[in-house]
ROKE-263943 format. One record per residue (C-alpha): residue number from 1; x, y, z. Coordinates in nm, 2 decimals. Example, Ala and Ser with C-alpha at 12.3 -4.5 7.8 and 13.67 -1.06 7.14 Angstrom:
<pts>
+-----+--------+--------+--------+
!   n !     c1 !     c2 !     c3 !
+-----+--------+--------+--------+
!   1 !   1.23 !  -0.45 !   0.78 !
!   2 !   1.37 !  -0.11 !   0.71 !
+-----+--------+--------+--------+
</pts>
This chain:
<pts>
+-----+--------+--------+--------+
!   n !     c1 !     c2 !     c3 !
+-----+--------+--------+--------+
!   1 !  -0.90 !   7.51 !   3.69 !
!   2 !  -1.03 !   7.42 !   4.03 !
!   3 !  -1.30 !   7.21 !   3.87 !
!   4 !  -1.05 !   7.00 !   3.67 !
!   5 !  -0.83 !   6.93 !   3.98 !
!   6 !  -1.14 !   6.86 !   4.18 !
!   7 !  -1.26 !   6.60 !   3.93 !
!   8 !  -0.93 !   6.43 !   3.90 !
!   9 !  -0.88 !   6.40 !   4.28 !
!  10 !  -1.24 !   6.28 !   4.34 !
!  11 !  -1.17 !   5.99 !   4.10 !
!  12 !  -0.84 !   5.90 !   4.27 !
!  13 !  -0.95 !   5.89 !   4.64 !
!  14 !  -1.17 !   5.65 !   4.83 !
!  15 !  -1.36 !   5.93 !   5.00 !
!  16 !  -1.45 !   6.18 !   4.72 !
!  17 !  -1.68 !   6.39 !   4.94 !
!  18 !  -1.39 !   6.50 !   5.16 !
!  19 !  -1.20 !   6.66 !   4.86 !
!  20 !  -1.19 !   7.04 !   4.90 !
!  21 !  -1.02 !   7.25 !   4.63 !
!  22 !  -1.00 !   7.63 !   4.66 !
!  23 !  -0.79 !   7.90 !   4.50 !
!  24 !  -0.63 !   8.18 !   4.69 !
!  25 !  -0.37 !   8.45 !   4.61 !
!  26 !  -0.05 !   8.47 !   4.81 !
!  27 !   0.22 !   8.72 !   4.73 !
!  28 !   0.10 !   8.77 !   4.37 !
!  29 !   0.09 !   8.39 !   4.31 !
!  30 !  -0.23 !   8.19 !   4.26 !
!  31 !  -0.23 !   7.89 !   4.49 !
!  32 !  -0.46 !   7.60 !   4.44 !
!  33 !  -0.51 !   7.45 !   4.78 !
!  34 !  -0.62 !   7.09 !   4.80 !
!  35 !  -0.74 !   6.91 !   5.11 !
!  36 !  -0.84 !   6.54 !   5.12 !
!  37 !  -0.92 !   6.29 !   5.40 !
!  38 !  -0.60 !   6.19 !   5.59 !
!  39 !  -0.64 !   5.83 !   5.47 !
!  40 !  -0.64 !   5.95 !   5.11 !
!  41 !  -0.34 !   6.19 !   5.14 !
!  42 !  -0.10 !   5.92 !   5.00 !
!  43 !  -0.32 !   5.88 !   4.70 !
!  44 !  -0.33 !   6.25 !   4.64 !
!  45 !   0.05 !   6.28 !   4.67 !
!  46 !   0.13 !   5.96 !   4.49 !
!  47 !   0.44 !   5.74 !   4.51 !
!  48 !   0.75 !   5.96 !   4.53 !
!  49 !   0.52 !   6.26 !   4.48 !
!  50 !   0.43 !   6.16 !   4.12 !
!  51 !   0.06 !   6.25 !   4.14 !
!  52 !   0.13 !   6.59 !   4.30 !
!  53 !   0.39 !   6.66 !   4.03 !
!  54 !   0.14 !   6.56 !   3.76 !
!  55 !  -0.12 !   6.78 !   3.90 !
!  56 !   0.13 !   7.07 !   3.91 !
!  57 !   0.21 !   7.01 !   3.54 !
!  58 !  -0.17 !   7.02 !   3.46 !
!  59 !  -0.21 !   7.34 !   3.66 !
!  60 !   0.09 !   7.50 !   3.49 !
!  61 !  -0.03 !   7.41 !   3.15 !
!  62 !  -0.37 !   7.55 !   3.21 !
!  63 !  -0.24 !   7.87 !   3.36 !
!  64 !   0.01 !   7.92 !   3.07 !
!  65 !  -0.28 !   7.88 !   2.83 !
!  66 !  -0.48 !   8.14 !   3.02 !
!  67 !  -0.18 !   8.38 !   3.02 !
!  68 !  -0.11 !   8.35 !   3.40 !
!  69 !   0.22 !   8.17 !   3.46 !
!  70 !   0.22 !   8.21 !   3.84 !
!  71 !   0.01 !   7.93 !   3.97 !
!  72 !   0.10 !   7.64 !   4.20 !
!  73 !  -0.05 !   7.35 !   4.39 !
!  74 !  -0.05 !   7.31 !   4.77 !
!  75 !  -0.17 !   7.00 !   4.95 !
!  76 !  -0.28 !   7.10 !   5.30 !
!  77 !  -0.38 !   6.89 !   5.60 !
+-----+--------+--------+--------+
</pts>
């Protein structure tokens, strides 16, 4: 799942080498943490949060398919 999100974000941003995607567990929930260059944060979030919302839908679809419905996305600074 991390690889898919990483690939998508690297194609969206202007500085793909600064994209960092890692998965952690917090309170029984899998959290995909995404970090991008500050200049690319707007591209990662998207207009009105549409890109972040789309990434969350992708994550939820994959996690439901894998049988784990408790996964979310977090964009960190």
